[in-house]
C-alpha positions in Angstrom: 0.0 0.0 0.0 1.7 3.2 -1.1 1.0 6.7 0.2 2.1 8.3 3.5 4.6 6.4 5.6 1.9 5.8 8.2 -0.3 4.0 5.7 2.4 2.0 3.9 2.7 -1.7 4.6 6.4 -2.4 5.2 8.0 -5.8 5.2 10.7 -6.5 7.8 11.0 -10.0 9.3 7.9 -11.5 10.7 7.4 -11.4 14.5 6.4 -14.7 16.2 2.8 -14.8 17.4 1.3 -17.2 19.9 -2.1 -18.7 19.6 -3.5 -16.6 22.4 -6.8 -15.1 21.2 -9.0 -12.4 22.5 -11.5 -13.7 25.1 -14.6 -12.9 22.9 -14.8 -15.1 19.9 -16.7 -14.2 16.8 -19.2 -17.0 17.2 -22.6 -15.8 16.0 -21.4 -12.6 14.4 -22.9 -11.7 11.1 -20.3 -9.2 9.9 -17.7 -6.7 11.1 -18.1 -2.9 11.4 -14.6 -1.3 11.0 -13.8 2.3 12.2 -10.7 4.3 11.6 -8.4 4.7 14.6 -7.9 8.4 13.9 -11.1 9.3 12.1 -13.8 6.8 13.5 -16.7 8.7 11.9 -15.0 9.6 8.6 -13.2 6.3 7.8 -15.6 3.3 8.1 -16.0 -0.1 6.4 -18.2 -3.1 6.6 -16.5 -6.5 6.2 -18.5 -9.7 5.9 -18.4 -13.4 5.0 -20.3 -14.5 1.9 -23.6 -15.8 3.4 -23.5 -15.8 7.2 -21.8 -16.5 10.5 -21.3 -20.2 9.8 -19.3 -19.7 6.5 -16.0 -21.6 6.7 -12.9 -21.6 4.5 -13.1 -24.3 1.8 -10.5 -27.0 1.8 -8.5 -27.7 -1.4 -8.3 -31.4 -1.7 -8.2 -34.3 -4.1 -10.4 -37.1 -2.8 -9.0 -38.0 0.6 -5.8 -36.0 0.0 -5.9 -32.6 1.8 -3.5 -30.0 0.5 -3.5 -28.1 3.8 -4.7 -25.1 1.9 -8.1 -23.4 2.3 -9.9 -20.7 0.3 -11.7 -17.9 2.2 -13.9 -15.2 0.5 -15.2 -12.0 2.0 -16.6 -8.6 1.0 -15.2 -5.2 1.9 -17.6 -2.2 1.6 -16.4 1.3 2.1 -19.2 2.9 4.2 -17.3 6.1 4.8 -19.3 9.3 4.0 -18.1 11.0 0.8 -16.2 14.2 1.3 -17.9 17.4 0.3 -14.9 18.7 -1.5 -13.8 15.4 -3.1 -16.9 13.1 -3.5 -14.8 10.2 -4.7 -12.9 10.1 -1.5 -11.9 8.6 1.0 -10.9 5.3 -0.6 -10.4 1.8 1.0 -7.0 0.9 -0.4 -6.1 -2.3 1.5 -7.4 -5.1 3.8 -4.9 -7.0 6.0 -5.2 -9.8 8.6 -3.8 -10.9 11.9 -3.9 -14.7 12.3 -2.5 -17.0 15.1 0.9 -18.4 14.4 3.4 -17.5 11.7 1.9 -18.3 8.4 3.0 -17.9 4.8 1.9 -19.2 1.4 -1.2 -17.0 0.8 -2.3 -16.1 -2.7 -5.0 -13.9 -4.2 -7.6 -15.9 -6.0 -10.2 -13.1 -6.8 -10.0 -10.5 -8.3 -7.3 -11.1 -10.8 -7.8 -7.9 -12.9 -4.5 -6.3 -11.8 -6.1 -3.7 -9.6 -5.2 -5.6 -6.4 -2.2 -7.6 -5.2 -1.4 -9.7 -2.1 1.7 -9.1 0.1 2.8 -11.2 3.0 4.2 -10.0 6.3 3.5 -6.3 6.1 3.9 -4.1 9.2 1.5 -1.4 10.2 1.2 1.0 13.2 -2.0 0.5 15.1 -2.6 2.8 18.2 1.1 3.4 18.3 1.9 -0.4 18.2 3.8 -2.0 15.3 1.9 -5.0 14.2 3.0 -7.6 11.6 0.1 -8.9 9.6 0.1 -12.4 8.0 -1.0 -10.9 4.6 -2.7 -7.9 3.1 -4.6 -7.3 -0.1 -3.6 -3.8 -1.4 -4.5 -1.8 -4.4 -1.8 -2.0 -7.1 -0.1 1.1 -8.6 -0.6 4.7 -7.6 -3.6 6.5 -6.2 -5.2 6.9 -9.7 -5.5 4.9 -12.9 -5.8 7.6 -15.5 -8.5 10.0 -14.2 -10.1 7.4 -11.9 -9.0 6.9 -8.3 -8.0 3.4 -7.3 -9.5 1.4 -4.4 -13.0 1.1 -3.1 -15.1 4.3 -3.2 -17.2 5.7 -0.3 -20.9 5.7 0.4 -21.5 1.9 0.1 -24.2 0.3 2.2 -23.4 -1.8 5.3 -25.0 -5.0 4.0 -23.6 -8.4 3.3 -22.3 -8.7 -0.3 -21.7 -4.9 -0.7 -18.4 -3.6 -2.0 -15.5 -5.6 -3.3 -15.3 -9.4 -3.0 -11.9 -10.9 -2.3 -11.0 -14.6 -2.2 -7.6 -15.8 -0.8 -6.0 -19.2 -0.7 -3.5 -20.2 2.0 -2.8 -22.1 5.2 -5.7 -20.8 7.2 -5.6 -22.5 10.6 -8.2 -25.2 11.4 -8.9 -23.4 14.7 -8.7 -19.7 15.2 -10.6 -19.9 18.5 -9.3 -23.0 20.4 -11.8 -25.9 20.3 -13.9 -24.3 17.4 -13.6 -25.0 13.7 -12.5 -21.9 11.9 -15.1 -19.6 10.4 -14.5 -16.7 8.1 -16.1 -14.4 10.6 -13.4 -15.5 13.1 -10.8 -14.7 10.6 -12.3 -11.2 10.1 -11.8 -10.5 13.8 -8.2 -9.6 12.8 -9.0 -7.4 9.8 -7.1 -4.1 9.3 -8.5 -1.8 6.7 -6.4 0.9 5.1 -8.0 4.3 4.1 -6.6 7.1 2.0 -7.9 10.6 1.3 -9.7 10.8 4.6 -9.1 14.4 5.4 -6.9 17.4 4.4 -6.2 16.1 0.9 -5.9 12.9 -1.1 -2.9 11.8 1.0 -4.8 11.8 4.3 -4.7 8.3 5.7 -6.0 6.1 8.5 -6.1 2.4 9.6 -9.3 0.9 10.8 -10.0 -2.2 12.9 -13.1 -4.1 14.1 -15.2 -1.8 16.2 -15.5 -4.0 19.3 -14.0 -3.6 22.8 -12.6 -7.1 22.5 -10.5 -6.1 19.5 -7.2 -5.6 21.3 -4.0 -4.5 19.5 -2.2 -6.7 18.7 -4.8 -9.4 18.4 -2.3 -12.1 19.2 0.6 -11.7 21.7 4.2 -12.2 20.4 
């Protein structure tokens, strides 16, 4: 993710993370409301699994042979109010994830139109704490493609299926919450959304996380 240094995902070595989770699991959640850490009313998003709280990553296997890889799909809607001076802004320009353990081997399955790319091990600053994400899907190229801004535009509804759909393959853990099979909504507990153009010009930036008191930073302790 390019832009100001605060918004950029950088890639130093991955910090080790334990499997310690937040006390409140995502069981029963239908979606995740995300609010910016600096601009909680101006930078907002709605992130959801495809059909409901029970959606689970799909195993990639051949007969009885399990590859160990799973595919997870989710939607990201930019529910931020459009700026009066720049109605195409702010933009959602990335979606990253904290997961338990140290995982690699993720790949973007959808979309493959060249507007988005997946990076592993990016680092972000959340509430003054440096956090290493397992992976992030970020918009490719600069802020604009010709005359059109990149990323997800504002003003989208906070409903399931709204916004941009992403599908990712990788070694998603069988259990995010100990003792419970992994659901996509549990994976979304650790979502980090990147915003640009929030205030004061196109370069204004923010990071947003799940708007829930249980969303501690970092989500997993080193």
